[in-house]
C-alpha positions in Angstrom: 78.9 77.1 80.0 80.5 78.1 83.4 81.2 75.0 85.5 80.0 75.0 89.1 82.0 73.9 92.1 80.1 70.6 92.0 81.1 70.2 88.3 84.7 70.6 89.3 84.5 67.5 91.5 84.0 68.9 95.0 81.8 66.8 97.3 78.3 67.9 98.4 79.3 69.0 101.9 81.9 71.4 100.5 79.4 72.7 97.8 76.7 73.2 100.5 79.1 75.2 102.7 80.1 77.3 99.7 76.5 78.1 99.0 75.8 78.8 102.7 78.8 81.2 102.7 77.6 83.1 99.7 80.1 81.9 97.1 78.6 81.5 93.7 80.5 80.6 90.6 84.2 79.6 90.8 86.8 82.4 90.1 89.0 81.8 87.1 91.9 80.4 89.1 89.5 78.0 90.9 87.8 77.0 87.6 91.2 76.1 86.1 92.9 74.5 89.1 90.4 72.5 91.3 89.6 69.6 89.1 93.2 69.2 88.0 94.4 69.1 91.6 91.7 66.5 92.4 93.1 64.4 89.5 96.5 64.5 91.2 98.5 66.7 88.8 101.3 68.9 89.9 100.3 72.5 89.4 102.3 75.6 88.4 100.0 78.5 88.9 100.6 82.2 88.2 98.2 84.3 90.1 98.3 87.4 92.2 97.1 87.6 95.8 93.3 88.1 95.9 92.6 86.0 92.9 90.9 83.2 94.9 93.8 80.8 95.0 93.3 79.9 98.7 90.1 78.0 97.7 91.8 76.8 94.5 94.3 74.7 96.4 92.6 74.5 99.8 89.3 73.0 98.9 90.8 70.0 97.1 92.8 69.2 100.3 89.5 68.6 102.0 88.8 65.7 99.7 91.9 63.7 100.5 90.9 60.4 102.1 94.1 59.5 103.8 94.0 59.7 107.6 96.7 61.5 109.6 98.8 59.9 112.2 100.4 61.4 115.3 102.9 64.1 114.2 102.4 63.0 110.6 100.0 65.3 108.6 98.6 64.5 105.2 98.9 67.9 103.6 101.3 70.8 104.0 100.9 74.4 102.9 103.9 76.7 103.1 103.3 80.4 103.6 105.7 83.3 103.6 104.1 85.2 106.5 102.3 84.5 109.8 99.4 86.6 108.7 98.8 84.8 105.5 99.2 81.4 107.3 96.5 82.5 109.8 94.2 83.7 107.1 94.5 80.5 105.1 93.5 78.5 108.1 90.6 80.9 108.9 89.3 80.7 105.3 89.4 76.9 105.2 88.1 76.1 108.7 84.4 76.1 107.8 85.1 73.5 105.1 87.4 71.5 107.4 84.6 71.4 109.9 82.0 69.9 107.5 84.6 67.3 106.3 85.8 66.5 109.8 89.4 67.6 109.0 91.8 69.1 111.5 93.9 72.2 110.7 96.8 73.9 112.4 98.8 77.1 111.7 102.5 76.8 112.4 104.5 80.1 112.7 106.9 81.9 115.0 106.3 84.6 117.6 104.0 82.3 119.7 104.6 79.5 122.1 105.6 76.1 120.8 103.4 74.2 123.3 100.0 74.5 121.6 101.4 73.7 118.2 103.2 70.6 119.4 100.1 69.4 121.2 98.0 69.7 118.1 100.6 67.9 116.0 100.8 65.1 118.6 97.1 64.6 118.4 97.2 64.3 114.6 96.2 66.9 112.0 95.2 66.6 108.4 96.5 69.9 107.1 99.4 72.0 108.4 99.7 75.6 107.2 103.2 76.7 108.1 105.9 79.4 107.8 109.3 77.7 106.9 111.3 78.8 109.9 109.1 77.6 112.7 108.3 74.4 110.7 112.0 73.5 110.5 112.3 74.1 114.3 109.5 71.6 114.9 111.0 69.2 112.4 114.4 69.4 114.3 112.6 68.7 117.5 110.9 65.7 116.0 107.5 67.2 116.7 106.4 66.8 113.1 107.4 64.3 110.4 106.7 64.9 106.7 107.1 61.4 105.3 103.3 60.9 104.9 102.6 64.2 103.1 100.5 63.5 100.0 100.0 67.1 98.8 102.4 70.0 99.3 101.4 73.5 98.5 103.9 76.3 98.1 102.0 79.6 98.2 103.4 82.9 97.0 106.7 81.3 96.0 108.0 84.6 94.7 107.5 86.2 98.1 109.4 83.3 99.6 112.3 84.0 97.3 112.2 87.8 98.1 112.3 87.0 101.9 115.2 84.6 101.5 113.1 81.5 102.4 113.9 79.3 99.4 116.8 77.4 101.0 114.4 76.5 103.9 111.7 75.6 101.4 114.1 73.2 99.7 115.0 71.5 103.0 111.4 71.0 103.7 110.5 69.6 100.3 113.5 67.2 100.5 111.9 65.7 103.7 108.7 64.8 102.0 108.2 61.5 100.0 109.1 61.6 96.4 105.7 60.8 95.0 103.8 63.7 96.7 101.8 66.1 94.6 103.3 69.7 94.5 101.1 72.7 93.9 103.0 76.0 93.5 101.5 79.4 93.2 103.4 82.6 92.5 102.8 86.0 91.0 106.0 85.5 88.9 107.5 82.2 87.6 111.0 83.2 86.7 114.4 83.2 88.5 114.5 81.2 91.7 110.9 80.1 91.4 111.6 78.5 88.0 114.6 76.6 89.5 112.3 75.4 92.3 109.7 74.0 90.0 112.3 72.4 87.7 113.9 70.6 90.6 110.8 69.3 92.3 107.7 69.2 90.1 106.8 66.5 87.6 105.2 67.6 84.3 103.3 70.4 86.1 100.2 71.8 84.4 100.5 75.5 83.9 97.6 77.8 85.0 97.7 81.5 84.6 95.3 84.3 85.5 95.7 88.0 85.5 99.3 89.3 85.9 100.5 91.8 88.4 100.3 94.6 85.8 96.7 93.8 85.1 96.0 93.6 88.8 97.2 97.1 89.6 95.1 98.4 86.7 91.9 97.2 88.3 92.1 100.1 90.7 92.3 103.9 90.3 95.7 105.4 91.1 95.9 108.9 92.4 99.0 111.0 93.2 98.8 114.0 95.5 101.6 116.6 95.9 101.7 117.0 99.7 104.4 118.5 101.9 105.3 116.2 104.8 103.8 118.4 107.4 100.4 118.2 105.6 100.4 114.5 104.9 98.5 113.6 108.1 95.6 116.0 107.3 95.4 114.8 103.7 95.4 111.2 104.9 92.6 111.9 107.5 90.5 113.4 104.7 91.1 110.4 102.4 90.2 107.9 105.1 87.0 109.6 105.8 85.9 108.7 102.3 86.6 105.0 102.6 84.9 102.3 104.7 88.3 100.8 105.4 91.8 101.9 104.5 95.3 100.3 104.7 98.2 102.8 105.0 101.8 101.8 104.3 104.8 103.2 106.1 108.4 102.5 105.3 109.4 101.8 108.9 108.0 100.5 112.2 108.6 103.9 113.9 106.9 105.6 111.0 103.9 103.3 111.4 103.5 104.1 115.1 103.8 107.9 114.4 101.1 107.6 111.8 98.9 105.7 114.3 99.4 108.4 116.9 98.6 111.1 114.3 95.4 109.4 113.1 94.1 109.1 116.6 94.5 112.9 117.0 92.0 113.3 114.2 89.6 110.9 115.9 90.3 108.1 113.4 90.2 104.6 114.9 93.2 102.6 113.7 95.6 99.7 114.5 99.2 99.1 113.4 100.9 95.9 112.2 104.6 95.5 111.7 107.6 93.2 112.5 108.1 95.0 115.9 104.9 93.6 117.3 104.3 90.2 118.7 102.2 87.7 116.8 99.4 88.1 119.3 99.4 91.9 118.8 99.5 91.5 115.0 96.6 89.0 115.0 94.5 91.1 117.3 95.1 94.3 115.1 94.2 92.4 112.0 91.0 90.9 113.6 89.9 94.3 114.7 90.4 95.7 111.2 88.6 92.7 109.5 85.8 93.0 112.0 85.4 96.8 111.1 86.1 97.7 114.7 88.7 100.2 113.4 88.6 102.0 110.0 92.3 102.0 109.3 95.3 99.7 109.4 98.9 101.0 109.3 101.4 98.5 108.0 105.0 98.1 106.8 106.1 96.3 103.7 106.9 93.2 105.7 103.2 92.7 106.2 102.0 93.9 102.7 101.8 90.4 101.2 100.3 88.9 104.4 97.2 91.1 104.6 94.4 89.3 102.8 91.2 91.3 103.6 88.1 91.6 101.5 86.4 94.9 100.7 89.3 97.3 101.5 88.2 100.6 100.0 91.5 102.3 99.6 95.3 102.0 100.0 97.4 104.9 100.9 101.2 105.1 100.3 102.2 107.5 103.1 105.9 106.6 102.2 106.8 105.5 98.7 107.3 101.8 98.1 110.9 100.6 97.9 110.4 99.3 94.3 107.7 98.5 91.7 107.1 95.0 93.1 106.4 96.4 96.5 104.1 99.0 95.0 102.1 96.2 93.4 102.0 94.2 96.6 100.8 97.2 98.6 98.3 98.3 96.0 96.9 94.8 95.6 95.3 95.0 99.1 92.4 96.9 97.4 90.4 96.2 94.2 90.6 92.4 94.9 88.6 89.8 93.0 87.4 92.3 90.4 86.1 94.9 93.0 86.8 98.6 92.7 89.5 100.3 94.8 91.5 103.5 95.1 95.3 103.7 95.6 96.6 107.1 96.8 100.2 108.2 96.9 101.1 111.2 99.1 104.1 112.5 97.2 106.5 115.0 98.8 108.7 117.4 96.8 111.7 115.2 97.1 109.8 112.0 96.2 108.4 112.9 92.7 111.2 111.2 90.7 111.1 108.1 92.9 107.4 107.6 92.5 107.5 108.2 88.7 110.2 105.5 88.5 108.1 103.1 90.6 104.9 103.2 88.5 106.4 103.6 85.0 107.1 99.9 84.5 103.6 99.1 85.6 102.0 101.2 82.8 100.5 103.6 85.3 100.4 107.2 84.3 101.9 109.6 86.9 99.7 112.7 87.0 99.1 114.9 90.0 95.5 115.0 91.1 93.5 117.5 93.1 91.9 115.8 96.0 88.1 115.8 96.2 88.0 115.4 99.9 89.6 118.6 101.1 86.4 119.9 102.6 85.8 116.6 104.4 89.1 116.6 106.4 88.2 115.9 110.0 89.3 118.6 112.4 92.3 117.8 114.5 91.3 117.0 118.1 92.8 119.5 120.5 93.7 118.2 123.9 91.3 119.5 126.6 92.4 122.8 128.2 93.5 122.1 131.7 93.0 124.4 134.7 96.1 126.1 136.2 95.8 123.7 139.2 96.2 120.8 136.8 99.2 122.3 135.1 101.0 123.5 138.3 99.5 122.3 141.6 101.6 124.9 143.5 99.6 127.6 141.8 96.4 126.2 143.3 94.2 128.9 144.9 94.0 128.6 148.6 91.4 131.3 149.2 91.9 134.3 151.6 94.3 133.6 154.4 92.6 133.1 157.8 93.7 135.1 160.9 94.8 132.5 163.4 96.3 134.9 165.9 93.6 134.6 168.5 92.8 130.9 168.0 94.4 128.4 170.3 96.6 125.8 168.6 97.0 122.1 169.5 100.2 120.3 169.3 100.5 116.5 169.9 103.6 114.8 171.0 104.0 111.3 172.5 100.3 110.7 172.6 99.5 113.8 174.7 97.8 116.9 173.5 98.9 120.3 174.8 97.0 123.5 174.1 98.6 126.9 174.1 98.1 130.4 172.9 100.6 132.7 171.3 
């Protein structure tokens, strides 16, 4: 019989909030992890993004009874990206509210002041990116000696982004008897070294692998010349409630954004060239369905955790198979259906084949079903000649002034004269 959240040991306020928010039975990762975390075990979890692991590690943090002190939080969650840190806090805030817990997200790209102020007042749970957290540690704005539970989320992504040395520095600053919960899509290489060094008899938990995750969605490959990609993409977007488009570069993302707007498609862009405020606003507008498309670079692929994304479009091919998985994993989350479309140019066929072969995805070109639904490109309004060149403005027939007296003013006096 399937255990409920209450059976897993969560308190009544948490369970009531889960019911109020429409969450029914626990997902597999939650079913396996929550009670073990509440028992105090170190956890080594293998799970892809979108499997429900935020609640798996986040809800047990709400049950910790220790009280925070000024600059000394009780729990710490390490996140690889600003977006993911923000979304973890957003997901957990309703439960923190009913348990009277204080949360703060710590990341770069924004002012230090508000973060320092919250830490000084005392917070229960800090969700942080390693770089900014180390800055605040060096400034003595936060101390980690009272941390009871440390969560390292998406450890493989931390390794990919070169954050593991910073992660090790942070873990070394926590007390030796803290509980460590580590989640990752892969558990080999540097991640294995991390768990061997810091965890004590961790319980292994595993749900669907990356390969199974990408098979939950339909993968379509369209042969499209570069000059036709924008029109194809506009047609695809018109078939989805919401779409995430991936570009290889920041400049490319902005060009795509401009192109979509010419088709009347509302969109936002998110990449490393934008401030955190801009990125947060773009993501909020996408989550709130105020825009139908979000254009992103690979830097943000792992940080976008949005439910009910209808489709993902690879405008540019991913750099490697792992990035293809991370991008594609933005749709078809938590068992839902999704579509992943690759727009493949003549010179990109071999690259895309090489990307998807290790994932067990068959590369076959498809005929798009949306060709008749492509929105018409919006032409700029035709301007009058006077708007194009003011000098060509019509002045009407010339008047004959030969018999009309003229007035000329100088030094405050007016003199009339006739030719």
